[in-house]
C-alpha positions, 0 to 999 in steps of 0.5 A: 462530503460523500460516503462510499462503501469500500472493503467492508468499511465506510471511507469518508471522501472529502473533495480536494483532500482524498485526492492526495497520494497518501490519502488515496493510498491509506483509504485502502489500508486496514489498521495494524493487526496483532502482528503489526501488518497493515493489510491492503484491501484494494486490487491485487495481483494473481500472486497476492501482492497489492496494486495501486494506480499512479499516473496511469500506471500500476505499482505494487502497493508495498513498493509505494508504501516503502517509497512514501516513507523512505524515499526512492527505491534504487535500481536493482533493489527489491522491496521485501517483507519481513512478515512474508505477507504479500498484502502487508504495506506496513512501512516497518515490515519493509526493507530493500535488498536483492533477490539473492 
C-alpha cells in the first residue's frame, strides 16, 4: 500500500481498490462540514465547479456525484445545488431541473 499526499491530507491507495470510480471520486472529497457540504478538493473550473476525469473526458464533479447516487441525468436537465456552493458534491444537496 502506498501513501500519497493529496489536498492537505493523506489518502491511502490500495492497488485494485482505488481504481474503482467511486473510490477515485471520494479520494478527492472532504467529509461533510457543519452545513452538510462535502467539498471537492480536486481540479476545478474557472467558475469554481469541481472537475473529474472519466474515460478521457472531464465531467463536473457534482454531476458525477448525482449520477453515482441517483442514476443518469436526463437530456435537457441540469444538476443544481441547494446550498449554492459550486464545490459541494453532497448527494442530498443536489437535484435536477432546468436552468429556468
